[in-house]
C-alpha positions in Angstrom: 0.0 -11.3 -22.4 -2.8 -8.6 -22.1 -5.9 -8.6 -20.0 -9.0 -10.1 -21.8 -12.1 -7.7 -22.3 -13.7 -8.8 -19.0 -10.8 -8.1 -16.8 -10.1 -4.7 -18.6 -13.7 -4.0 -17.9 -13.2 -4.9 -14.2 -10.1 -2.4 -14.2 -12.1 0.4 -15.7 -15.0 0.1 -13.2 -12.5 -0.1 -10.3 -10.8 3.1 -11.5 -14.1 4.9 -11.8 -15.4 3.8 -8.4 -12.1 4.7 -6.9 -12.5 8.3 -8.3 -15.8 8.6 -6.9 -14.5 7.8 -3.4 -11.1 9.4 -3.5 -10.7 12.4 -6.0 -7.1 12.8 -7.1 -8.0 16.2 -8.2 -9.3 17.3 -4.8 -6.8 16.8 -1.9 -8.7 18.7 0.7 -10.0 15.7 2.4 -6.6 14.0 3.0 -5.2 17.6 4.0 -7.9 18.1 6.3 -7.3 14.6 8.1 -3.5 14.9 8.6 -2.1 15.0 12.1 -5.4 14.0 13.8 -6.5 10.8 15.0 -7.7 8.4 13.9 -6.4 10.2 10.7 -8.9 8.7 8.2 -12.8 8.8 7.6 -14.7 5.8 9.0 -17.5 6.6 6.4 -15.1 6.4 3.6 -13.9 3.2 4.9 -17.6 2.0 4.8 -17.9 3.1 1.3 -14.9 1.2 0.3 -16.3 -2.0 2.0 -19.7 -1.6 0.3 -17.9 -1.4 -3.0 -16.2 -4.7 -2.3 -12.6 -3.2 -2.3 -11.7 -5.1 1.0 -12.9 -8.4 -0.4 -11.4 -7.9 -3.9 -8.8 -10.7 -3.5 -11.1 -13.1 -1.4 -12.9 -16.0 -3.3 -16.5 -15.7 -3.9 -17.2 -18.6 -1.6 -15.8 -16.5 1.4 -17.9 -13.5 0.3 -15.2 -11.8 -1.8 -14.9 -10.8 -5.5 -12.3 -13.2 -6.5 -10.4 -10.7 -8.7 -6.9 -10.8 -9.7 -3.9 -8.8 -9.0 -4.3 -6.6 -12.1 -7.5 -5.4 -10.6 -5.9 -4.8 -7.2 -3.0 -2.7 -8.5 -5.3 -0.5 -10.4 -7.4 0.2 -7.4 -4.3 0.8 -5.1 -2.7 3.1 -7.9 -5.9 5.3 -7.6 -5.8 5.2 -3.9 -2.1 6.5 -4.0 -3.0 9.1 -6.6 -5.5 10.7 -4.3 -3.2 10.4 -1.2 -6.2 8.6 0.5 -5.3 8.2 4.2 -7.3 5.0 4.7 -5.2 2.0 5.6 -6.3 0.0 2.6 -3.5 -2.4 2.3 -3.4 -3.3 5.9 -7.2 -3.9 5.9 -6.8 -6.3 2.9 -4.0 -8.1 4.5 -6.4 -8.8 7.5 -9.0 -10.1 5.4 -6.8 -13.2 4.6 -6.8 -14.0 8.2 -10.6 -13.8 8.9 -13.4 -16.0 9.1 -16.9 -16.2 10.3 -18.5 -13.5 12.0 -15.2 -11.2 12.1 -15.0 -11.5 8.3 -18.5 -10.6 7.7 -18.3 -7.5 9.8 -15.0 -6.4 8.3 -16.5 -7.0 4.8 -19.4 -4.8 5.5 -17.3 -2.1 6.9 -19.1 -2.5 10.4 -15.7 -3.3 12.0 -12.4 -2.0 10.9 -9.9 -4.9 11.4 -6.1 -4.3 10.6 -3.3 -6.6 10.0 -0.5 -6.8 12.9 2.3 -9.1 11.6 5.6 -7.3 11.8 8.0 -7.7 14.8 11.3 -6.4 13.5 12.2 -3.1 11.9 13.3 -4.8 8.7 11.1 -7.8 8.6 9.1 -8.9 5.6 8.4 -12.7 5.7 6.1 -13.9 8.6 8.4 -16.6 10.0 10.4 -16.7 13.1 7.5 -15.0 15.1 7.9 -14.6 19.0 4.2 -13.6 19.6 2.5 -16.3 21.4 -1.3 -17.2 21.4 -1.7 -19.7 24.4 -4.9 -20.5 25.9 -6.8 -17.8 24.2 -4.2 -15.2 25.4 -1.9 -13.4 23.2 1.4 -12.2 24.4 4.2 -10.3 22.5 4.6 -7.1 20.4 3.9 -6.0 16.8 5.4 -2.8 15.0 4.4 -0.4 12.3 0.8 -1.0 12.2 -0.7 1.8 10.0 -3.5 4.2 11.5 -3.8 1.7 14.4 -5.8 4.2 16.5 -8.7 3.9 14.2 -9.0 0.1 14.3 -11.7 -1.7 16.1 -9.7 -5.1 16.2 -6.3 -6.6 14.8 -5.5 -9.8 13.1 -2.5 -10.8 14.7 0.0 -13.5 13.6 1.6 -15.8 16.2 3.4 -18.8 16.7 0.3 -20.9 17.3 -1.6 -19.1 14.4 -3.7 -16.1 13.9 -5.5 -14.3 16.7 -8.4 -11.9 16.4 -7.8 -9.1 19.4 -10.3 -6.3 20.1 -8.5 -2.9 20.1 -10.2 -2.1 23.6 -8.9 -5.2 25.2 -7.3 -4.3 28.6 -4.4 -6.7 27.8 -3.4 -4.6 24.7 -1.6 -1.3 24.6 -1.4 0.8 21.6 1.5 3.4 21.3 1.1 5.7 18.3 4.0 7.5 16.7 3.2 10.2 14.1 4.2 9.8 10.4 5.5 12.2 8.1 2.4 12.5 6.0 0.1 13.2 9.0 -1.0 9.7 9.7 0.5 7.4 12.4 2.1 4.0 13.1 1.0 1.9 16.0 3.3 -0.3 18.2 1.0 -3.0 20.0 1.9 -4.6 23.1 0.0 -7.9 24.0 0.1 -8.8 27.7 -2.4 -11.8 27.9 -4.9 -10.1 25.7 -7.9 -12.0 24.6 -8.1 -13.5 21.3 -10.3 -15.3 18.9 -8.7 -17.9 16.6 -8.3 -16.6 13.1 -7.5 -18.3 9.6 -4.1 -19.0 8.3 -3.4 -16.7 5.3 -2.7 -18.0 1.8 0.8 -18.4 0.6 1.9 -15.0 -1.1 -0.4 -12.9 1.0 2.5 -10.4 2.0 3.7 -10.5 -1.5 0.2 -9.2 -2.6 0.5 -6.5 0.1 4.0 -5.5 -1.1 2.9 -5.2 -4.8 -0.3 -3.2 -3.6 2.1 -0.8 -2.0 4.2 -0.5 -5.1 1.2 0.3 -7.0 0.1 2.8 -4.5 3.5 4.5 -4.9 3.0 4.3 -8.6 -0.1 6.4 -8.3 1.8 8.9 -6.3 4.7 9.1 -9.0 2.3 9.5 -11.9 0.1 12.3 -10.1 3.0 14.3 -8.8 4.6 14.3 -12.3 1.2 15.1 -14.1 0.9 18.3 -11.6 4.6 19.1 -12.1 4.2 19.2 -16.1 1.0 21.3 -15.8 2.7 23.9 -13.6 5.7 23.9 -16.0 3.4 24.7 -18.8 1.5 27.4 -16.7 4.2 29.1 -14.8 6.1 32.2 -16.5 9.5 33.6 -16.2 10.8 36.4 -18.2 7.6 36.5 -20.1 7.7 32.9 -21.2 6.4 29.5 -19.8 9.1 27.7 -17.9 8.2 24.5 -19.4 10.0 25.6 -22.7 13.4 25.9 -20.9 15.4 23.0 -22.3 17.0 22.2 -19.1 13.7 21.8 -17.1 12.2 19.7 -20.3 15.3 17.2 -19.9 14.6 16.8 -16.1 10.6 16.1 -16.8 11.7 13.6 -19.5 14.0 11.8 -16.9 11.1 11.8 -14.5 8.6 10.3 -17.2 11.1 7.6 -17.6 11.0 6.7 -13.8 7.2 6.5 -14.2 7.2 4.3 -17.1 9.7 1.9 -15.8 7.8 1.8 -12.5 4.6 1.0 -14.4 6.2 -1.6 -16.5 7.6 -3.5 -13.3 4.3 -3.1 -11.3 2.2 -4.4 -14.1 4.6 -7.3 -15.0 4.7 -8.4 -11.5 0.9 -8.6 -11.4 0.7 -10.8 -14.5 3.4 -13.0 -12.8 1.6 -13.2 -9.6 -1.7 -13.8 -11.4 -0.3 -16.8 -13.0 0.5 -18.3 -9.6 2.5 -18.0 -6.2 6.2 -19.1 -5.8 9.8 -18.0 -6.0 9.0 -16.1 -9.4 6.2 -14.1 -7.8 8.0 -13.3 -4.8 11.0 -12.0 -6.9 8.6 -9.8 -9.1 6.8 -8.3 -6.1 10.3 -7.4 -4.7 11.6 -5.9 -7.9 8.5 -3.9 -8.3 8.5 -2.4 -4.8 12.2 -1.5 -4.9 11.6 0.3 -8.3 8.6 2.1 -6.9 10.0 3.1 -3.7 13.1 4.7 -5.5 11.1 6.3 -8.2 8.7 7.7 -5.7 11.3 9.6 -3.9 13.0 10.8 -6.8 10.0 12.0 -8.6 8.5 13.8 -5.7 11.7 15.5 -4.7 12.3 16.6 -8.1 8.7 17.6 -8.4 9.2 20.1 -5.5 12.3 21.6 -6.9 10.7 22.2 -10.2 7.8 24.2 -8.6 10.6 26.4 -7.1 10.1 28.2 -3.8 6.3 27.5 -3.6 6.7 23.7 -3.7 8.6 24.0 -0.2 5.7 25.4 1.6 3.1 23.2 3.4 0.4 25.2 1.9 1.2 23.8 -1.8 -0.2 20.3 -2.6 2.9 19.2 -4.3 4.6 18.6 -0.9 1.9 16.2 0.2 3.1 13.6 -2.4 6.6 13.7 -1.0 5.4 13.3 2.5 3.2 10.3 1.4 6.2 8.8 -0.6 8.7 9.2 2.4 6.1 7.0 4.5 5.2 4.4 2.1 8.9 3.9 0.3 10.1 1.9 3.4 6.9 0.3 4.3 6.7 -3.5 3.9 10.5 -3.4 3.2 12.9 -0.5 2.0 14.4 -0.7 -1.4 17.7 -2.2 -0.1 15.9 -5.2 1.5 13.9 -5.9 -1.6 16.7 -5.8 -3.8 18.4 -8.4 -1.6 15.1 -10.5 -1.7 14.6 -10.2 -5.3 18.4 -11.7 -5.9 17.4 -14.7 -3.5 14.1 -15.5 -5.0 15.4 -14.9 -8.6 17.9 -17.6 -7.8 15.3 -20.0 -6.6 13.1 -19.5 -9.6 16.0 -20.2 -11.9 16.5 -23.4 -9.8 13.0 -24.5 -10.5 13.5 -23.8 -14.2 11.5 -20.6 -14.3 12.8 -17.9 -16.7 14.5 -15.3 -14.7 13.4 -11.5 -14.4 15.3 -8.6 -15.6 16.9 -6.6 -12.6 
């Protein structure tokens, strides 16, 4: 079922606002921020907050916009197309765990609060946690927090509930590891760090982050392909445009099919998740993420090859898309994990009497 006129207008406005903040045609900003800390721009983050992006999924009574997954994936796609370095999905996840003053500060962009939930390398669901929150103190370790050096605080999942920990707390150590795209991941070690109680996130919050990441990858796929087709129609060899070579045309068509299948999977998952949480929504999110991760790596690698020798140089922008895809493809679960998860929740959805999803 398609979106009604109001939601189509929401999507259009979100895409326009995203283009004003993160321009897919000018990659000078993400290029300049690579391999630096914090690796993203606080002023851009503040703009994102002022535009309501961080509260996009929060209900209006909590200060959010109360919009759906179709709106979220449109915004995430534009962020991916522009290779925006801001850890938007992590910030969005944190919003689910905030209340009161921390939520207000995060919604205005005054404070950057990121989600710290992962404890194992190939973890997806937030159960079986080892991190503890006892007598106001947090102990444990969290992995793969994107752009952690730029956070003012972290929303931390624990056995006893969510804890909000200031990034400067003496009981918290942040170890930073560089990422392929010029950003970084943080490993957080809590040794009796002071924490304030947070809010238990809604059911399906991780699935929403998974689908937002898939939509970000979709933006990378579409833009890398668009730039490659433009190059094929300009670059000449033997006095003719290389885009007229049949072999290259066939390869471009194959990549277009990857992009179309990914878009179909992401948009279908958004529609299923807008209809409600549960096994079918989890299966749809995992199917979309597996498809988007595979497609992003295929398309960006092929895009470099189709650019020829210049595509392999760091000076050419096409390589930035592969770097970003290499970072996001395994984030929040690699394709193998999501294919396994899809099969599991697909079976559960069928047991609940829901129609199965195509693989």
